[in-house]
Each structure stands twice: as structure tokens, then as C-alpha cells.
N, C-alpha and C positions, 0 to 999 in steps of 0.2 A: 504494500500500500504506500503510495507516494505521500510524503509528509509536507507540511507547510514550511517554507524556507524561513530561516531566522534572520529577519531584517529589521526588527524593532530596535530602537535605541534605548529602551528602558530595560528594567531588570528582567522582563519577560523574555527578552532575547537570550539571556544567559540561562534562564530556566528552561527554555526550549531545547538548548544544547544538552543540558543534563537530562531532560525528559527523553530526548532521543537515545541517550546512552542507556537509561533505565528501561525504555520500551524494548530495545533490542536484546538487552540482557534478560529481561523477563521472558521473551519469546524463546530463549535457549537455555534458561536456567536449569532445567532438568538434565539437559545434555551436559552442562558443566558439573552438576551434582554427581552424575554417573561416572565422571572421569576421576573423581576425588579419591586418591590413595595416599597422599602425603600431606602432613605427617601422619594422619589417621584416615582410614577409609570410611569416614562417617557420612559421606554423601550429602554435605550441606554447603559446599563452597558457593554454588550459585545463589542459594538462599541468602547466605550471609552478605554477599556482595550487593544483592538487590536491596537488602534492608539498609545498608549504609547509604546507598543512593537515595532511597526513599526519605531518609532523615535529612539529606541535603535538600531535596525538593520541598519538604515541609518547612524547612528554615527559610528557603527563598520565598515561599508563600507568605510566611510570617513577616519577613522584611518588606515585601511588596505591599502588604496590607490590603486595603480596599481600593486603593488608587493605582490602577494599572499604568498610569502615565508617569509614575515616579521614576526618575532617571537614576542611574548608578551614582552620579555626582551628588544628587539630592540626598540619597541615603548615606553615601560615604563608602568609598571603596574599602577602606580599612575595616569599617564595621561589617561590611558584607563578607569579606574573606575570613575575618576572625570568627564571625558567627557561624559561617558555613563549616569552617574547620572544626569548631567545637561540636556542632550538630553531628558531623560525620563521626567524630570521636565517640560521642555518647550513643549514637545509633549503631555502632559497630558490634558485631558478634563473630566469634570464631577467629582463627588465625587470618583467614582471607579478608574478613571484614575489617579487622584492626589494621592490617597492612594497607588495605585500600584507603582507610581513613588517614593514614600517614602519607600516602601518595597525594591525597587531596590537600592535606595540611601543608605539605612541602610546596605544592603548586601555589597555594594561597599565599604562603610566605613570600614567594618570589613576586607575585602580582602586587602585593601591598608595598613591596620594596621599590616599585616602579611607578610612583604617582604621576599622573598626567600623560603617561606614554600610551599611544594607541596599541591595542593588543594586535600584534601581527605575528608572523612566523618566528621572528627573532625572540619575541617575548614568550611565545608558547614553547619554544625550544628550551629557553632558560627555565621556565616553570616546570617542564617535565624533567629536566636534569636535576633540579632541586628536589622534586618529588621523589625521584629514584634514590637520591642520596639520603633523604629523610627516612624513606622506607627501609633501606639497608641499615641505617643507624638504629632503627627500632627493634631489630632482631639480634638477639645475643649471639647466635651462631648461624649466620646467613647460609642458606643452601643454594648453590647454583643449579640452574635448570628449572627454577620456580618463577613465580610472578616477579620476584626481584630482578632476575636476569632479563626477563621480557621487558620490564619497565626501563631498565638501564640501556638495553640495546635499541629500544624505540627512541629513547632520548638521544642516543648517540647518532642514530640515523637523522634525526631532526637537526642536530648540531652540525653534522657533516653537510647537510643541504644548505644550511645558513652560511657556512664557511665558503661553500662553492659559489653561492649566489648572494653575496653580501648586499649588493645594491637592490636586487629584486626582493630580498627578504624584508626590507623595510618599506612600510606604507606611509604615504604622506597623510598628514592630519585631515586633509579634505577628502580622503578616499571614501567613496560611498560604502554604506554597510554591506551591500550585496557583493561588492568587489572584495571587501575584507573577508567575508564569509567564504568566498571562492578560494582565496589565497590560503586561508587557514585549512580549509577542507582538503586542498590539494596536498599540502604539507603533511597533514595528519593521515591521509590515505597512504602516503609513502611510509609513514611510521607504522601504520597497521600492517603493511606488507613486511616490514622488518620484524614486527612482532610475530607474525605467522612463521617466519623463518626461525625465530628464536624458540617458539613453542615446539616446532618440529625437532629442534636440536636438543630439547630438554632431556629426553631419555639417554642421550649420550653423556650427560653431565650428572644424572641422578639415578642411582641403581634402583631405587624404589619404583621409579617410572619405567625403567627398562625392563625390570623383572615382571611388571604387570602388563607390559605392552601397551602403555598409555602415555599421554602427554599430561603436563601439569594443568590441573583444573583452574587454578587461580590465574596463571599466565594466559590461558585460553580465554577465560572470562574477561581479562583486561583488553584483549584484542576485540572482543565482541563489544565491549563498552565503547571503545574509541571508534569502531565502525558505526555505532549508533550516533555518535557525535557528528561524524562525517555526513551521515544521512540527514541529520537535522540542519546542518549548515547549508546543504545543497537543496533541501526539499525533495530529495529523491530516496530511492531504496538504498539500504546499506551496501557497501562494497562486499563482494562475495568472500566468504570464509570457508575453509574446509570444515567438514563434519567429522567427528571421531566417534567410534563405537565405544561403549562402556567397557571397563576393564573387568576381567574375571580375576578376582582376588584370590591368590593361592598363599603367598607369603609376603604380606605387606611389610614394609620397612618398620612400621611402628604398629604393633598389634593393639587393637582397641581394648584388649583384655588387660593391658598394663594399668590403666586408670579408667574409671567409669564415667566421670562427669566432666564435660567441657563447661567450664565455669567462667562467666564474664560479668564484670560489674564496673561501675564508675565510683571514683572517690573524689569528693570535693573538699577542699580545705585551704590552707595557706602554707607556703614554703614547703610544698611537697617535693621530694627528691625521688624520682623513679628508681634510681640505682639502689637506694636504701632498702627497697622491699623485695628485690629479686632473689637474694639468697634465702630468706625465710620462705618464700613461695616455692623455690626449687626443692626445699626440704619436704614439701607436701605433694609435689607432682612434677610434671614436665610441661613442655610447650609453653613456657612462661613468657608473656609479653607484658611490660608495664610502660605505657607511653602517655605523653601529655605534657603538661606544664606545671608550674608551681601551684596552680589553683584547681586543676582538674586532671585526673589520671583515668585511663582506661586499663583494666586489668584482664588478662586472659591466662587461664591455667587449666591443665588437665589434672584432675585429682579425684581421690575417693572421699575427700573431706571438704566440701565447699564451705561449711561453716567455719572451719579453721582457716581457710584461705581469706575469708572476709575478716576474721578476727585479727589477722596480721596488721590491719589498718586501724585497730581500736586505738582511739586517742589521737590518731593522725588526721582523721577527716570523717565525713559522712559517706557511708556506702549506699549506693542507689543503683537503679537500672540493672538489677541482678537478673541474670539469665543462666539457667542450668540445663544442659542437654545431656541425656543419657546416651552415650556413644555406643554402648552395646546394643541398645534398642535401635539406634540409627543403622548400624551395620546389619543387623538382622533384617530390618525393613528393606534395606537396599538389596541384600542378597535375595530375599524373597520376591521382591518386585522384578528384579532383572531376570531371575530364574535362568532359563536356558536361552534367553534371547541374546546370545552373544555369537557374533560371527568370527570367522578366522582372523578378521582384522584386529581383534583384541587378543589373539593368541590362544584360543580354545579349539581343540580338536575333539570331534565327537567320539572317536574310538580310542586314540592312543594318548590322550592327555594334552597338556599344553605344548605349543610349538616352542622351539628354541627362541631365546630372546632376540637373536639376530633376525629371525623371520618375522617376529612380531613387530620389531622396530621398522623393518622394511615395509611391512604392510601399512604401518602408520604413515610412512613417507610416500606411499603410492606405488612402490616398486613390485609388490606382490599382489596379484589379483585376489579379490574376495571370492567365495565359492561360485558366484555367478560370473566371474571374470571382470568385475568392476573394481576400480580403485576407490579410495575415499573420495567423496564427491563434493564439489563446491555448492554454494547456495543455489537453490532452484532445481538441482538435479535430483534424480531419484536415488535415495540411499540404498545400501545393500538390503535385499529382501529378508535376510535372516532376522534382522532387528526391525522393530517398527519404525516408521518414518519419524524424523525429529519432531515434526509438528505434533505427532500423536504422543510422543514422550514428553513434550514440553508443557504439559498442563500446569498452570501456575498453582502452587500449593495455597496461595492466599486468595483463592477465588471467592471466599465467603467473608462477610464482615465479622461475624461472631460465631465462635465455636464453643464446645463444651468438653469438660473433663468429668468423668465419674469414677469413683473408687468402687471396684467391683470384685466379687469372688464367685467364680462359677463360670464354666465355659458357655453355658446356655445364656446366662445373663450378659456376658461379654458380647455375644452375638446379637442379642436384642438391642443393647445400647448402640452397637455399631450400625445396626439397621437404621437407627435414628440419627446417624451422623455424629455420635458422641464418642470422643476418644476415651479409652478406658485405661485405668492403671490397676494392676492386680494387687489388691489389698491383703491377699492371703486369708487364711481362715478367720483371723481376728479383725480384718479390715483396719489395718493400722500402719499406713505408709508414713514415711518421714516427711518433713517439710521439704527437703531437697528432692525426694522422689516426686512429690507433687509439683515442685517447680520444673523438674524435667518433663513431666507429663504436660504441663502448661506450654512449655517450649514446643512440644511436638504438635500442638494444635495448629493447623494451617490458617490462623487468623490472629489479628492483633488485639481482638477483644474476646474474652473468654469467661464463661460461666463455669463454676466448679460445684459439683454435687458430691458432698462428702459421703453421703449414704450411711453415716454412723455418727452418733453424738460425740464419740471419742475422736473423730477426725476433724471436727469443725474448727478447733483452735489451730491445728497445723495448717488447714486449708486457708484460714484467714491470714496466717503469717506468710504463707507462700504468696497469697494475693498481694499482700503489702510489699513484699520484696521484689516481685516480678516487674520487669520493665514493660510488660503488657498491661492493658486495662482489664483487670480481673475482679469479678464479683462472686461471692460465695452465696449460694442458695442452700439454707441449712436443712437439707433432706437428711433424716436420721435413720433411714432404712433403705435397702436396695429397691424394694418394691415401690416405695414412695418416690425415690429418685427416678425410676423408670417411668412411672406415671407422669411425673413432672416434665420429663424430657420430651414428651409428646408435644409440649407447648413451645419447644424451641423453633425459632424461625431464623435461619442463618443470615438473612438479609437485614434483620433488625439490629439496632444498637444494643449493646450489652445491658444497658439500663432497662430497656424495654423487655428484653428477654428475661432478665432477672425478675422483673415485676410479674410477667406472665407465669413464670415457674412458681413464684411465691403464691400466686392466686390458685394455681393448680394444686399445690400442696394443701391449701386451705379447704379445698373441696374434697379432700381425701381422708378416708379412715383406713387404718392398717391393722393387720393381725399376723400371727405366726404360730406355728406349732413346731416344737423342737424336743429332742430327748433331754430329760433332766440330767444335768451334769453332776448333781449330788442329791442326797436325800434332803427333803424339805424339813426345815426346823420345826414347822408346825404339823408335821406328820401327814400332809396331804398327798404326797407322792414320793416314790423311791427313785433312786438313780436309774436312768434308762427308760423310765416311763414317759409318756407323752405329756407335755405341758403346753397349754394354749394361752395365747396372749391376745388381748384387744388393746391396740396401741402398746402401752408399757405395763398394763395391768394383767395379772394372771386371773383367768376366768374359768378355766377348765383343766382337767387332768385325768390321767388314767390310760385306757386303751387308745391307740392312735385314731381309729375310726370315730369313736365316740367323741374324743377331744376335738378332732378336726371339724366334725359336724356341728358341735356346739359353737365354735368360733365362726364358722361360715354362716350359721343361722343369725348370729348377732350382727355380722357385717351386712348380710343380705337385706336387712330391714331398711327399706327406703332407698336402696341402691339401684342404679341403672346398670352398672357393670360390676361383676365380681371376678377378680383375677386370682388365679392360683398358680404359683411357681413352685414346682416340685424340686426337691434337693437331690443330691447324688445318692443318698441313702434312704430315700423316702420308702416306707414299708408298705405302702398301698399302691396298687396299679392305678393308672389314670382313669380307666373305666369305672373302677370302684369309687374313686373320688367323685366322678361325675354323677354317680347314682346316690350319693349321700343325701342330697336334698331333692331327690326326684319328685316332681310334682309340687314342690313347695316354693319354687323361685318366682312363680308368676311371670311378670314382665322383666325380671332381672336376667341379664345375659351372663352366662358363665363362660369364662375363658380359662383354658388349661394349657400351660406351657412348661417345658422342662428348663429350669434355671441352672441346675447343677451345683447349687451352693453347698458347701460342706457342713455348715453348722446347723442349719435349719432343715427339717423335713419339708415344710411348706412355708412359703412367704405369701401373704394374702393382702389384698387391697380392695377397697370398694369406692366407687365414684358415683 
């Protein structure tokens, strides 16, 4: 689709360039995710880079305000670049997002250092060079073959072009905006070509990429980003980029089993020194990044103890924008989603295992045909048929406004919540996840607004703490049982705001009565029942006990009074068959509808609800 050219003289012109980058990256984010093997094959590089750019767009919108005519000079170039750099920093998640935020910061620093200069190829080259230098400086042990190398080599290509064409590289102050856009687009297109070459060389420089038969996800994402800027500047489609098949991960350089949680947060304070915090964080995990300035830091670390990572900054500043991702869950989701949809281009053979690294690298460079004789294809051409087309794989995870998380125990219940579009976290027999497990589940929801259903009174406090810490907008709806949470989840509308959804779920809970039947865990102190006998509850009150059928019938009869729908969720050890349960109130339900489903919960024989 052809885009509108960037010719406005106000801030909208710069916003359009960033929006072009974001749009192109959004269109191929899943492709970038599926390349991700370094430092961890957690499959979220595209997501993290997109989130960083979204933060920049939101800040540009804030600066522009309601007056689309405000010019850069009216707002102030220094305010713009400093605000955008801080927004990118706070919005960054993961290694790739944090490094991208530093590239943005480095470019912004160069631009603010050139007040009054027209932005032309020379200025853009200097900005990209400073961006690459800032990004390298943010990483304790920079690895070549990654986004860092791609950024540096793109900057070098621009610098070489400026050196060869010094006179043509500078634009006169009276240069029309359209001519300025064309000149910058032409230079950036050459930089994108250099970036593509750098991406292809990545496996020669980094064993993790070579062994997986894949290119660096972050570096590839950077070329996509700049191709989107070129498209916005020209008002045309982006320049073509190669497509790459996802990697089949056999022995990644960095196993996700080393540490579980990818932990990101911001720290605000005064006189903050990034180097001061690196050693304590490295004692808790790896992939440590601490970047920013004396007033704001962004922290990234892979660890099993997110709470201890945040505690490192106790007394130094205020921790916010906390995001915790479960990397084991991410790797499992990635492997399950990709399944067998891997062609020979990523090094997988159907019969005799992985191809030698040399063959996989050759396939990436287009020297070895894929099974149907085609090499990796540029934009617009049909990809190899073994894997789905990129467009089919690039569904944006953030397609909904509001999502939900539910704490669940039982395979049947997990499936029911999933049918309603609710992300589940396995709470185990006691439904008792930690705050950081809840934070990781919130992270996995493909939306920036999230409703949490604790489904247990014991989980509400941890859920509220997770909501407070999360960098997403999160509200807790205090469902105290799984059957209540399931009934409430029916009211979820993904297109609504989180406040509206929370209100709708609250109202659904108010219309609900719940019950349950479970085996007694111990003998009753009042002598009503013995261990192992059935105990029936109406809400939290014990109202029946004894034989399972008698007890269940008593609770169902109480719930059925005045109800339109009576729901029964059988547990994994329920002692009565479904047809027996259905016949307990035979002829007594009147207009009440009875719904029977298998929840598979471990602790309760039956979970009951009435609406």
C-alpha cells in the first residue's frame, strides 16, 4: 500500500517517518520473532522493538498536543529529542528493545548537538554513527554479528557516501521539504542495503546464529525499521528485503533453562550511576543491561529472582515500568507454534536431522535451493511453500485493546478460558502463583490493557501487587473461585477499554451464586462428616455433607432456585458419571438450563455456579 509522503514542516512530518518504521516492523514482527536465538531463543525480538517505537510515537503525540500546526522550533528541538529518548528508554523491553532505545538516544544526542542545521544526509550520517556508538557502549560484552554490527556498518556506509559526495550531501536552507525527503531516503536506502549485507554476514561472526542456520533477529529488525522510514519519506512501498525462514533450535548458545525470567524495569532518582549496579545484578543473573542517565535508568536482566533484582535499587530510586516475561513459556510457545513448518533453508532435514552449518548458512545466502528449488525471496515474491507465507505468520500479537489473565487449575478449565480468549496461568492444586509468575502471565497477554481474574481469595493480594508493578494498564476483578471467574469472563469484550471490561466483569460476578462439592480433607470438629466424605458449599458456607450424590443434589437444589442457568464443572476425581449428575434433579429444574462440562480441577469434585 502506497503511503503519504512526508512533506509537512511540523512535528507530524517526523512522526510520519517513525510511523513508517513502526508500520513496516509491525507487518514483519512475527518473522523477526521467529529468527530470535541470541542471547535466548525466546521469540520476542520483534515485539520488543515494536513496543519501543510505539513509546516514541506516543511521546511525539504528547508533544504535538492538539495543535497539528506546531513546528519543531515552537516546541524546541532539545525538548523533542530529550523527551523522545526518555520515552524510548522507558518503553523498552528485552535486550533488543533496550539496545534500540540506545540507538534512538544516540541519534537524538547528535541532533540536539546541531541546533539550526537542516537535517540532511550529513546530519543523518552523524546521528547514526553516534547511535551505533551509544548502543555499543550500553552493552558490557558486545557480540559481533548482532544488531550492533548492523547499526555500525549502516552508519559506516552513510559516512562513506558523505565523504565521497561532500558537496551533494549538504542541502541549502531553502531546499524544499520534498527534495530533503528524497535526498535522505536515497541515502538511507543505501544504508539499508549495507544493513542487509551485514545481516547476511552475521552467522559468520556469531556461532549461535551459524549453528541455528539463522540471521540475527535484532539486526534484521533494524533493516526493516529503516526500510519503513524510506517508504514514509518517499510515499511509496518499502524497498525490498529478503525473507528468512525461522530457525529450528537444537543447541542455542544460551539455553533459556539457565534463568527463567526476563526482567525489565525503570529506576528514577538522582545521581544514578549505571556502572554501580551491574555487579550486584550479575550476581543474580545474566544478560545485564543498565542504561540511562543520572535521573532515569532502564534495567534488563535474566534471573530467577526478579524481586531481588529490583531490591538492588532500594534506596537509590523508585522502581517502575516493571515487566517480567517467562522465557521458558516463550520458548515452549515458539516451538509449539512453529512445529514442523521449517524448510531446508533453516537447516532441518526430514529424515537425517539437521544439515551441516555450512549448508544452512549457504541456504540463508541464497546459494542452496529450498526443497522446491527457490532461494530466499525478496518482498513481493512467493516464499518457500514448506512454511506459511510471511503475511500469514505476521499476525500482530497486539490486535486487541484489552486482554485477560486467569489463574486456573485443571486442563478442562484451561481450555474453557482459552475459548474465551483468556490467557491462563497454572495455579497448581492450591491456586497460589507468585506475584512474579502473575507479572509474567500479564506480559504474555497480547494487549497493553489487561484484566486479571485471581479465581481465589488467596491470590487477590498478589494479583493487585502485580497490577501495581506492571508497566501495562492492569485491573484486578476479585473473582474468588474458578467457576465465578469463568462466568465473569463471558462478559469480556477485547475491543473495550480495561475500565469498561472490569466494570462488566464486576457486574457479572454480582449476578452470580456459586457452590462446590469436595472431599473433606479432615474430620469435622463438630462431628458432621469424616475425612473423605463429600462436603457441599453454597458460596463459602457448608450446607450439606455425606454421600456424594446426596450432597451434590442438595447444593444444586439450593442454587437452582430462581436461576436461569446452572453450570456444573466436574473435577478429575469426580465419583459420579455425568449422566448420573444430570439425573439428580430430573424433573425439578423447570425452566432452568443445566450445563455439564469437565473442568479437570484436582481439589474439587464439582464446581457449581448459577446465573
